[in-house]
C-alpha positions, 0 to 999 in steps of 0.5 A: 304467504302461501295458504295452509289449508290445514290451518284455516279453511278458507276458500282458496278463490277468495285469497291472493297470495302474493308471499309478501303480505296477503291481501284478502279479496272484498268478498265474504270468506266462511271457514269449514271447522275451527282453522288458524290463519298462519301470517309466516311472520307477514301483515294482514292489511284491510284497506282503508275503506272497507271493514273486516268482519268475524262472525256467525252470519248475522249482524248481532254476533261480530267483530268488526274492524275498520279505519275508525272503529273496532266494534264487538257484538255478542247477540242478545249478551253484553260482549266480553272483552278481556285483558290478562294479567302481566306474567306468563299462561296468566289466568286473571284477566280485566273484563271490560263489559257494558249493559243496556244503555239509554243512549250511546256513551263515551268514555274518554282516556285522561291525555296523561300517564298513570293509574285510573282509580276505581269508585270503591278507591275515590275518598268521597267528601261531603259539606258538613256543618258551616259549609256548602258543595257548589259542584267541585268547590267547597264554600263557607256559608254566608251564615255561620251557625255553629262557630263558636270561637274565633282567634287568628294574632291578624284577626279583623271582622266587619262590613269592610277595611273602613268598619271593623273590630280591630284585633290584630293592630296592638296586642291585648287591645281592641279597636273599634273602627267606623267612617275608617276612624279608631274611634273606641278601644278596649285594654286591660281595665280600659275602655276609652276613645282611641284619641282624647276627646274624640268621640262621645258617650251617646248624643243629643238624639241618642241617650243612655238610659244610665249610668252606674258606677261603682264604690268610690268611682271618680269622674275626671274632667280635663285630667284632673282640672275638676273631679267627682269623687263618690265615697259612701252616701256622698259625692265631692267635687274637687278643682273648681266650683258649681254653678246651678243655673236653674237652683237647686231644686231638691233640699239635702245638706252642705257639709262643706265649702263657703258661701261667696257672700255674707249672707244668702238673700230671701230670693235666693232661698235664704233669710237675709241674716247672718247672726241672732240673738236668743229667742229671736224670730222672722217675721215676714215684711213685704217691703223689701220681700225681707225676713226681720228679727222679731222677738215675742212679748208676753202678754197678760196670764202668758210668760215667755221665755226665750233661751238658746234654740227655745222659745217658752210659752207658758200660760199662767191662767189656773183654769184648765184649757181643752183642745180639740184632738185628731178628728174632732174640730173645736167651734168655740165651745162645742166639739164636732167629729170632722167630716172626714174621720182619717184616723179612726180604725175601728167602729163596731157595734150589734146595731151598725147600720152604715151608709148614704141612708136607710134605703142605702147602706151596710147591714151589720145589725139585722143578722149575727155573723152576716153582713147585708148589703141594700140599694135602692132599699132592697137587700142584695147582696149578703156575706156569711162564712164563706160565702158571698151569695145574693139575698134572693134567689136569681136577684142579683146580677155579677156585673151587667153587659156593659160593666163586666169584671176584668177576671175571676179567680177560683181555687184548684177545685173551683166550679161554676154551677147554674142551677144548682148543679144543672150544668157546671164547670170544674176545675179538678186537682188536676188540672182539668176543666170538666164540664158536665151536665145533669141530662146526658142526652143534651150534652154540651153545645160549643158553638164555635172553638178556635183552634191556634198552632201549636209551638216550636216545642216537640209535643206541644199542644196548643189546643184539641183534646186530650186523655189521660189515662193508660200505661206506658213510657212514652215521648213527646212529639211521638204517635202510639196506639192503644193496645188491648192490655191498656197501655200506649205503644208505638204507630208503624204502618208495617203492621196492621195491628199497630197501624189501624187503632186508637192514636194519639201524640204524647205530650211529653216524656213520661207516663202517659196518663201523667204526661197527656196523649193528644187525639185530635188537635194542634200538635207539634210532632219531633221531626218535620213532616213536609210543607205547609198545607200537605197531608201528613201520612202514618209512616214508622216507629211513632213517625210520620211522613209527607208521602204515602208508602209504595212497600207491600203490605203496608198501611197508609192512613192519613194522619193530618195536615202539616202547618209548618215546613220546618218545626213539625206543627200539623193539625192531628186528625187521624183519618178512620180509613186506611189501605193496606198494600197487597 
């Protein structure tokens, strides 16, 4: 091939023209201005052991072609490899390039014919409730907490094939299988063993607490051999006899049936008799342990009338006969009060005093409308209208160090008063317990405060300091700051004014002054805030986070410490220090 000096400006000493294939010597060629290498229908061949370069004299800006690789470089710019569209003189193209890389990367083409999809064209799938994505495989979770219904005509569920609940074998029937034996089945209006006499309800060591049967229910033994049937206030046994090996323990009425003997012996709870005449009674006889029939005989001034089911005894004496009634005992000719008066309901007397002796009694007499309790000859306690108090100031204690009352119950506005108002504990009508003292300079000394962790309910405060003032509608478990207008508003780390003020967590949904605002204590937030023991920081929209912000203009402020990793429970103790990021 002949060199065309007008189309490509190589130095002629570096080109060998063979008029077949053009061989370029293994020396650098330089182009003078813009030239074209005209191949004139032939090929440009490069020795396999060599490389072909096009560049501007530096290794960082070049095109290199050798037997194994094609290399594009463009100085400190990303190379631009373009593939133009399939049309005449097309102007649109696909650009292949790359940015800065941390290491060499390899792009491997698939061994197939097709179209390579871009990332934006490929659907991105995520694992939802009850499903876990393991690399490229979706698996059902072991614990399915969101499934509410599983139905299938071939459904069997259980530990294995030998222990399961079978919905599949028979339509409209559920079979329970244990140890590879079908034990119990449930069908419409039926709960029964799969085989007759094949399963027991309970065992000798595992017994049911009670058995509840409906009205007119039947206990059926061996398909009707013996039945026990319920009707209103009665049980009827049919088909057999009932034997009591231990006797009948409770009294009752035997309304039907036939005794196997003519008389029930005394040792069996009977009388040993089958017939009586009017006026006969039974009198015990130690001989033979029997009951003998006897008839009462009238004596002097006494008449006895025997009738069917009754004996009338009358006195022929005309003298009045007195008897001792309730609470009275007749001792020969003297009537005495019983020591224990169980029928007396009221004893009233203006001079009434009752007790062990004159030194230990209840005194109703000394002062009208007042009851005094006297012990060891000292009047200790008095009861008057709306007041139970010691007789003398400081003279009587309620309990002792070893004998303590179990509980003290006070009304909605009840108070515990120390030394005529010097100190007091009062329950206000709004449900607050107020401790006050006449000397504010001394205050109240609480030696220990035992704080318990709050419950899992959002806004719950187990122990802590609570205020009930300020306007504004709040949501439980979120944090608020007290504004200059006297209202509560959501905290937010993105502004200084909403992140450095007086903070509180809402204890409920509604008006702040009604639901209560916790300013310090054990509280449950509306969202999880980190791991146990971790520091909790102010975040946005009334929420907290486990990490401080790194954004310019945000304020970092410690809110307390995490007490539970999943339920939002924290010790809320807002720091008095904060940092606003520049």
